[in-house]
C-alpha positions as a Markdown table, in Angstrom:
| # | Residue | x | y | z |
|---|---|---|---|---|
| 1 | Met | -46.0 | 21.8 | 3.6 |
| 2 | Asn | -45.9 | 18.0 | 3.5 |
| 3 | Glu | -45.4 | 18.1 | -0.3 |
| 4 | Gln | -42.3 | 20.4 | 0.2 |
| 5 | Ile | -40.8 | 18.0 | 2.7 |
| 6 | Arg | -41.3 | 15.1 | 0.4 |
| 7 | Arg | -39.7 | 16.9 | -2.5 |
| 8 | Gly | -36.7 | 17.8 | -0.4 |
| 9 | Gln | -36.3 | 14.1 | 0.6 |
| 10 | Val | -36.6 | 13.0 | -3.0 |
| 11 | Arg | -34.0 | 15.6 | -4.0 |
| 12 | Ser | -31.6 | 14.4 | -1.2 |
| 13 | Leu | -32.0 | 10.8 | -2.3 |
| 14 | Arg | -31.2 | 11.7 | -5.9 |
| 15 | Ile | -28.0 | 13.6 | -4.8 |
| 16 | Leu | -26.9 | 10.6 | -2.7 |
| 17 | Ala | -27.6 | 8.2 | -5.5 |
| 18 | Ser | -25.6 | 10.4 | -7.9 |
| 19 | Ala | -22.7 | 10.6 | -5.5 |
| 20 | Gly | -22.7 | 6.9 | -5.0 |
| 21 | Leu | -22.7 | 6.4 | -8.8 |
| 22 | Val | -19.8 | 8.7 | -9.3 |
| 23 | Leu | -17.8 | 7.0 | -6.5 |
| 24 | Gly | -18.6 | 3.6 | -7.9 |
| 25 | Leu | -17.4 | 4.6 | -11.4 |
| 26 | Ala | -14.3 | 6.2 | -10.0 |
| 27 | Ala | -13.4 | 2.9 | -8.3 |
| 28 | Cys | -13.7 | 1.2 | -11.6 |
| 29 | Ala | -11.6 | 3.8 | -13.4 |
| 30 | Phe | -8.7 | 3.5 | -10.9 |
| 31 | Pro | -8.2 | -0.2 | -10.1 |
| 32 | Gln | -6.0 | -1.2 | -7.2 |
| 33 | Arg | -2.5 | -2.2 | -8.2 |
| 34 | Asp | -1.2 | -5.6 | -7.4 |
| 35 | Tyr | 2.1 | -5.2 | -5.6 |
| 36 | Ser | 2.4 | -8.8 | -4.6 |
| 37 | Leu | 5.4 | -9.3 | -6.9 |
| 38 | Val | 7.3 | -6.1 | -5.9 |
| 39 | Pro | 10.6 | -7.1 | -4.3 |
| 40 | Asp | 11.7 | -6.2 | -0.8 |
| 41 | Ala | 15.1 | -5.5 | 0.6 |
| 42 | Asn | 15.8 | -9.3 | 0.8 |
| 43 | Val | 16.9 | -9.1 | -2.9 |
| 44 | Ile | 20.2 | -7.6 | -1.8 |
| 45 | Gln | 22.7 | -10.4 | -1.2 |
| 46 | Val | 25.4 | -10.0 | 1.4 |
| 47 | Gln | 28.5 | -12.1 | 1.0 |
| 48 | Leu | 31.9 | -12.5 | 2.5 |
| 49 | Gln | 34.5 | -12.0 | -0.2 |
| 50 | Asp | 38.2 | -12.0 | 0.5 |
| 51 | Gly | 37.6 | -11.4 | 4.2 |
| 52 | Arg | 35.4 | -8.4 | 3.5 |
| 53 | Trp | 31.6 | -8.1 | 3.6 |
| 54 | Val | 30.1 | -7.0 | 0.2 |
| 55 | Ala | 26.5 | -6.1 | -0.6 |
| 56 | Leu | 25.5 | -7.3 | -4.1 |
| 57 | Pro | 22.7 | -5.6 | -6.0 |
| 58 | Pro | 19.9 | -7.7 | -7.4 |
| 59 | Gln | 19.8 | -8.9 | -11.0 |
| 60 | Cys | 16.9 | -6.8 | -12.3 |
| 61 | Asn | 16.0 | -9.1 | -15.1 |
| 62 | Thr | 15.3 | -12.0 | -12.6 |
| 63 | Leu | 13.1 | -10.1 | -10.2 |
| 64 | Tyr | 9.8 | -10.8 | -12.0 |
| 65 | Pro | 8.7 | -14.1 | -13.4 |
| 66 | Glu | 7.7 | -14.1 | -17.0 |
| 67 | Ala | 4.0 | -14.5 | -17.2 |
| 68 | Pro | 1.4 | -13.7 | -19.8 |
| 69 | Arg | -0.1 | -10.3 | -19.2 |
| 70 | Ser | -3.5 | -9.1 | -20.2 |
| 71 | Leu | -4.3 | -5.7 | -21.4 |
| 72 | Tyr | -5.7 | -4.6 | -18.0 |
| 73 | Asp | -2.9 | -6.2 | -15.9 |
| 74 | Ser | -2.0 | -3.6 | -13.3 |
| 75 | Arg | 1.2 | -5.3 | -12.1 |
| 76 | Pro | 4.4 | -3.3 | -12.8 |
| 77 | Gln | 5.9 | -4.0 | -16.2 |
| 78 | Val | 9.5 | -3.3 | -15.2 |
| 79 | Ala | 11.6 | -4.3 | -12.3 |
| 80 | Tyr | 10.0 | -1.8 | -10.0 |
| 81 | Gly | 12.3 | -1.0 | -7.1 |
| 82 | Cys | 15.4 | -2.5 | -8.7 |
| 83 | Ala | 17.2 | 0.9 | -9.0 |
| 84 | Thr | 16.4 | 1.7 | -5.3 |
| 85 | Tyr | 17.8 | -1.6 | -4.1 |
| 86 | Thr | 20.8 | -1.3 | -6.4 |
| 87 | Asn | 21.6 | 2.1 | -5.0 |
| 88 | Leu | 21.1 | 0.9 | -1.4 |
| 89 | Ala | 23.5 | -2.1 | -2.0 |
| 90 | Asn | 26.1 | 0.2 | -3.5 |
| 91 | Ser | 25.9 | 2.9 | -0.8 |
| 92 | Val | 25.6 | 0.9 | 2.4 |
| 93 | Ala | 28.6 | 1.7 | 4.7 |
| 94 | Asn | 28.8 | -1.7 | 6.4 |
| 95 | Pro | 27.1 | -4.5 | 4.5 |
| 96 | Arg | 27.4 | -6.8 | 7.5 |
| 97 | Asp | 24.8 | -4.6 | 9.2 |
| 98 | Leu | 22.2 | -5.9 | 6.7 |
| 99 | Val | 22.8 | -9.4 | 7.9 |
| 100 | Gln | 23.7 | -8.9 | 11.6 |
| 101 | Pro | 23.0 | -5.3 | 12.7 |
| 102 | Ala | 25.1 | -3.9 | 15.5 |
| 103 | Pro | 23.2 | -3.4 | 18.8 |
| 104 | Tyr | 21.8 | 0.0 | 19.4 |
| 105 | Ala | 24.0 | 1.8 | 21.9 |
| 106 | Gly | 21.3 | 4.2 | 22.9 |
| 107 | Gln | 20.9 | 7.9 | 22.6 |
| 108 | Gln | 23.5 | 10.2 | 24.2 |
| 109 | Ala | 21.2 | 12.5 | 26.1 |
| 110 | Asp | 24.1 | 14.7 | 27.4 |
| 111 | Asn | 25.1 | 15.8 | 23.9 |
| 112 | Ala | 21.5 | 16.4 | 22.9 |
| 113 | Ala | 20.8 | 18.5 | 26.0 |
| 114 | Ala | 24.0 | 20.5 | 25.5 |
| 115 | Ala | 23.0 | 21.3 | 21.9 |
| 116 | Val | 19.6 | 22.5 | 23.1 |
| 117 | Thr | 21.2 | 24.6 | 25.8 |
| 118 | Arg | 23.6 | 26.2 | 23.3 |
| 119 | Tyr | 20.7 | 27.0 | 21.0 |
| 120 | Arg | 18.6 | 28.6 | 23.8 |
| 121 | Glu | 21.5 | 30.7 | 25.0 |
| 122 | Asn | 22.3 | 31.8 | 21.4 |
| 123 | Gln | 25.8 | 30.2 | 21.5 |
| 124 | Val | 25.4 | 28.2 | 18.3 |
| 125 | Thr | 28.6 | 28.0 | 16.2 |
| 126 | Pro | 27.9 | 29.8 | 12.9 |
| 127 | Leu | 28.1 | 28.1 | 9.6 |
| 128 | Lys | 31.3 | 28.5 | 7.6 |
| 129 | Glu | 31.3 | 31.1 | 4.9 |
| 130 | Thr | 30.9 | 29.6 | 1.4 |
| 131 | Arg | 30.6 | 30.9 | -2.1 |
| 132 | Thr | 28.9 | 29.4 | -5.1 |
| 133 | Thr | 29.2 | 30.2 | -8.7 |
| 134 | Lys | 26.9 | 29.4 | -11.6 |
| 135 | Ser | 28.4 | 27.0 | -14.2 |
| 136 | Gly | 28.9 | 28.4 | -17.6 |
| 137 | Gln | 30.0 | 31.9 | -16.5 |
């Protein structure tokens, strides 16, 4: 009986050691990326031009410093995030809000409560009828 318990313990140790080895190798195969150079939203410049606030997208070629890279360098090779910040700069409704946000006026609880009441009483305004067509037909 003692011999069976001992074999079971040895088998459990072997399984744990194998699992540890697999996890250790997996950690080496998938190195953690270095995102220290990835830009944040501060790359969007906001300027007052002709009495109007304008958000200027970043210059993508200047976001990353030119540095020698090794074969195993995990830093992004392109201006990662540049398209996102360019789209944000081009689509923001009021660029001044990026510099000096308007104070939050608070939630209008009356409107929210009325919407819930209409939903519960099945008095929701139906959607407008629409039609779609497939292109090319």
